N, C-alpha and C positions, 0 to 999 in steps of 0.2 A: 504494500500500500504506500503510495507516495504521500509526502507530507507538505508539499509546497502549495497546495490549493489549486494546482493546474489540472486541466483535463476533466472530462465528464465523470460523474459518479452516479451510480444507481444505489439509492438508499432504500432498503426494504425493511419495513417496520412490522413487527408482531403487533397484534391489537390488544388482546385480553391480558391485563396485568402489566402491560408495557405502556400503552397509551390510555387505557380505560380500565375501570373496575365496574363490572356489570352487576355486582351484588349477587343475589341468589336466584335471579330471574331465570338464568339458563337452566339451573337444576330443576326448577319447577316445569319449565317448558319441555325438557328432555323426559321427565317422568310422565307428563301428560301425553307426549308423543308416543312413548313406549306403550302406555295403556291403550291408546287408540289403534295401534297396529298389532298388538299382541293379545288384547283382551284381558290383560292382567297387570298388576302393579309390579314395578321392578323391585328386586330384593338385593341386588348388588349395586354398590355405590359407583357413581361416575368418577373418573379420574381425569380431571382437566390439567394435564401435565405437558402440554405442547404437542400432543399427537394430532394428526389430521382428523378431520371429521370422519373420513372413510375408515380410518383405523379404529377410532373410538367407538363408532356406531357398530362396526363389525364385531368388535370384542364384547360389547354389551349384549348383542344378540346371542353370540355364542355362549356367553356366561349364563344365559338363561335358557340354553338348550334350543335356541332358534337359529336355523341356518341362514346366513346372509344371502345365500343364493336364491334364485327363483323369484326375484322381485321384492323380497322382504327388506333388503338393505335400501333399495331405492325408495320404497314406501316410507321407511323409517326416516330417511334423510329429508324427504319432502315434508313429512309431518313435523319434524323438528323446525324446519324453516317456517311452516305455517304457524306453529305454536309461538315461536318467538316474535313473528310479525304481529300476532294477536296481542302480544304483551309489550308492544312498543312503548306505550305510555308508562307501564310499570318499569321498564328499563330506564326510561328518562328520569323517572322519579327516584328510583332506588340506586341507580348507577351514578358514576361521576367520571370526569376526565381527571387523570392522575396529574399531580402537581408538575407543572412545567411542560407538559406534553404539547399543548397548543403553541406555547412560545417556541419550543424547539422546532416544531414543524414549520412555523412561520419564518423563523430565522434561517433555517436551511433552504427554504423556498426562495429566499432572496439571493442565494449564492448562484452565480452563473454556472451552468453546466451540471447542476444537481437535479436529478429527477427522483422524486419520492413516490414510492408505492408501498404495497403491503406484501408480506410473506407470512401467511397466517394459517392456522388450522381450521379456521372458519370457512365454510363454503362461500362462494362469491356473493350470493344473495345476502348472507348474514354479515359478511365483512362490510358491504356497502351500507346495510341497515345500521349497524353499530356506529360506523364513522359518521353517518348522516345524523343519527340521533344526538350525538355529542358534538356536532358542529365541526368535525375534523375532515370531512370528505373533500372539501375544496383544496386541501393541501396535497392530495395524492392523485396520481394517475392510475386509476383502477385497471386500465387496459394492459398495463405491464406488470401487474401483480401476479402472485401465485397463491393458490387457495386450497382449502382442505378437501375439496372435491376433485382436485387435479391428480392426486397421487395418494397412495396408501402411506408411504414413508415420507416424513418431512424432508429428509435429505434429498429427495427427488424434486422438491419444489423449485430451487433456484434455477434449474435448467428451463423450467416453464417460463419463469420471469425473463430469462435471457432471450428465449425465442420470441416472446411477446414484445420485448423492447425492440428487437430487430424488425419485427413486422410493423409495429406502430410508430416507431421513432426513426427507423432506418439506421440504427446503430447496434452493433453486436457487442453487448457487454460480456465481460468475463469476471472471474473472481477477483482479479487484481484491481478492478475499478468498481467493486461492489461492496457495500456495507450492509450487514444484516444486524438489526437491533432487536433484542428480545430478552425475555426474563427466565428462560429455562435452558437446561443443558441441551435440549433438542434444537433450540435456536442456534446455539453454539455449534452443534454438530453439523447443522445444515450449512453454516458458513464455512467450517473447516473442510467439508466435503468438496467444495469448489474453490478453495483458496481465497475466500472472501474475508474481509475485515470484520471481526466480530465484536460488537459492543453489547455487553450484557448489563441489565439493570436489575437490581435486587428488590424489585417492587412486587414480586410474586411470592411463591412459597419456597423458592430456592435461595439459599444464603449467598452473600457475596463470595465467601470462601469456596463454596461448592461451584459457583460459576467460574471462578478463576481456575479451579482444579479441572474443570471441563475443557479449558483451553481458550477461554475468551481473551481477546487481545486487550480489551479495556473493560473494567467492571466499574459501574457507577452505582451509588446507593439509590439514586432516583434521577429524575430529569429536571429537578428544581433549578439547577445552575445552568442556564442556557449556554454560557460561554464554555463551561466544561463539556456539555453535550456536543457543541460544535467542534471543540478540540478533539474529542473522542472519535466522532464520526469522520472528521477530516484526517485522522491518523496522526495528530500532533499532540495528543495528551501525554 
């Protein structure tokens, strides 16, 4: 990663617990979606730990003895989206933008050559919904993001973002000019898989020490210090 501020950069943000905290709305929505597709209540807890939606939904179904194949997975994913959309007002009331997130997005957006999007476990529809609900959508180009319905493994998502950037921006990004920002070891692993710069924030359930041990290039306690975020993202922290 260069440190002189020159050249284009693709900055890919995780959403949940990196930019926003959605409270417990998602858990209620997932439980309701499971009941609607299975006819029974879930007994195994959800693990929101940076996995893609495809992975998480598949594992939840299997844990309850339901095969994801045969249309069940697609039905479950569609119902999750429906249930969260129905709870948009709850999400806005219960959730919040994490401290400094809006300011960091705005400041990076002022830097020539920086394109910001998302690399998230959320399906595209929910990524857009959450960013819109909390007033962050205008800061990112969703066309070049990577989403939880793109691939089972999170480490496969950066390649999707690179392909979309080439298609929509006419520029082929690689790991060397890409920054991935997130709050879990899976975000760090996704960056390391393609040689991208990894900025980890300890605003989720993973400690700063654990994020550093996972191999993050920079670990921040949060996004509150905009100058520190800019330095971390630009590789000069």
